[in-house]
C-alpha positions in Angstrom: 55.3 44.7 1.4 57.9 44.8 4.5 60.7 45.8 1.9 58.4 48.5 0.4 57.4 49.8 4.2 60.9 49.8 5.4 61.9 51.9 1.9 59.2 54.3 2.6 60.5 55.0 6.2 63.7 55.5 5.1 62.7 57.8 2.3 60.4 59.7 4.3 60.9 59.6 8.4 62.7 61.5 10.2 66.0 59.9 11.2 65.1 59.6 14.9 61.8 57.6 14.3 63.5 55.5 11.5 65.8 54.1 14.3 62.5 52.9 16.0 60.1 51.9 13.5 62.7 50.3 10.9 62.9 47.4 13.6 59.3 47.1 14.0 58.6 47.0 10.1 61.6 43.9 10.0 59.9 42.2 12.8 56.5 42.1 11.0 58.1 40.0 8.2 58.5 37.1 11.2 54.8 37.9 12.1 53.7 37.2 8.2 55.9 34.5 7.7 54.6 33.0 11.0 50.7 32.9 9.6 51.6 31.5 6.1 52.0 28.4 4.6 54.7 29.8 2.2 58.3 28.6 2.6 60.5 31.6 2.4 63.9 30.6 3.4 66.2 33.6 3.1 63.2 36.1 2.7 64.8 38.1 5.4 68.2 38.2 4.6 66.9 39.2 0.9 64.9 42.1 2.3 68.0 43.5 4.4 70.2 43.0 1.3 67.7 45.0 -0.9 67.4 47.7 1.7 71.5 48.1 1.9 71.5 48.2 -2.2 68.9 51.1 -1.6 70.9 53.3 0.8 73.4 54.9 -1.7 69.8 56.4 -3.5 68.2 57.0 -0.1 70.8 59.4 0.9 70.2 60.8 -2.3 66.7 61.6 -2.6 65.6 61.6 0.8 62.9 64.1 1.7 61.6 63.3 5.3 58.7 64.9 7.0 59.0 67.2 9.9 57.8 66.0 13.1 54.7 68.4 12.5 54.1 67.0 9.3 54.3 63.5 10.8 51.9 64.5 13.9 49.3 66.0 11.3 49.3 63.2 9.3 48.9 60.7 12.1 46.1 62.9 13.5 44.5 62.7 9.7 44.6 58.5 10.0 43.3 58.8 13.4 40.4 60.7 12.4 39.6 58.5 8.8 39.9 55.2 11.2 37.5 56.7 13.5 35.2 57.6 10.3 35.1 54.4 9.3 34.8 52.3 11.7 32.8 54.4 14.3 35.7 53.5 17.0 37.7 56.0 19.0 41.2 55.0 19.3 42.6 54.9 22.5 46.0 56.4 21.7 46.9 60.0 23.2 47.6 61.0 19.6 43.5 60.4 18.9 42.5 62.5 21.7 41.3 66.2 20.4 43.1 69.2 21.7 41.8 71.7 23.8 40.8 74.8 21.8 43.1 77.8 23.1 41.9 80.4 20.6 38.5 80.9 22.3 38.6 82.7 26.1 36.2 80.0 28.6 33.0 81.0 29.4 32.9 82.9 32.6 31.7 80.8 35.3 29.0 82.4 37.8 29.6 81.7 41.5 25.7 82.4 42.2 23.0 79.7 42.0 
């Protein structure tokens, strides 16, 4: 699971996002291992080895998302999360953007 997540990041995320994302995804291995009763000696190094061996193919076939596509994808995930759980995520990306296509209604000073 961690290896596949890392391979996905290498193939589809912009390089700057890979630099931030890959260490986080690799760290998840230790979180998953801590919660499991299964011994996995050398598992982390196997993952790193697999990623290194996959790099030539990554460089040949890499098709990263644009930053705008990545933002849209994240927005859609937040909408899906909100629909499925009824909860509103607290991240700034989940806040709806202001509608700038229609002018604001004029306010009257008289009242």
